[in-house]
N, C-alpha and C positions, 0 to 999 in steps of 0.2 A: 451533476445529478447526485453524486455522493454527498455533497454538502447540503443540498436541499433535503435529501432523504434523512440525513443525520439530524438536521435541524427539526424536521417534522417529528422524528422519534424522540428528540430531546424535549420537545413540547409535550409529548405524551409520557415523559419521565421513564423512557426505555432507552438507556444509553449503553447497557452492558454488551449486547449483541453487536451493535455497530462498532464499538471499540475493539472487540475481539476480531471482527471481520477485517477492520482496517489494520490492526496489528499483524494479523496473519498475512494479509496481502502485501504489506510493505516489508515486513521483516523476514517472512518465510519464503515468499515468492519473489518480491521485487529486489531486495538487497542481494541475495545470492545470484540471481540472474544478471543484474547489472555488473556485479563484480566479475562474474565469469566472462561476460561479453567484453568488458573493458580490458581486463588483464590477461585472460587466457586466449582470447581470440584477437588480441591486439587492436581493438577498435577504439581504445582511448575514450574520449568524451562522448563519441557517438554511441558507444556501448552502454554508457550510463543513461 
């Protein structure tokens, strides 16, 4: 769904908001959560 939505917005020449939303989701939410689960809760690959 993210790819389709991003493709639709790219066709409309509106790529700034999807880029910021993806960067926020991956780097601000996803990366710290995966790191915490993998290394602090000893889940290893399952935490990622």
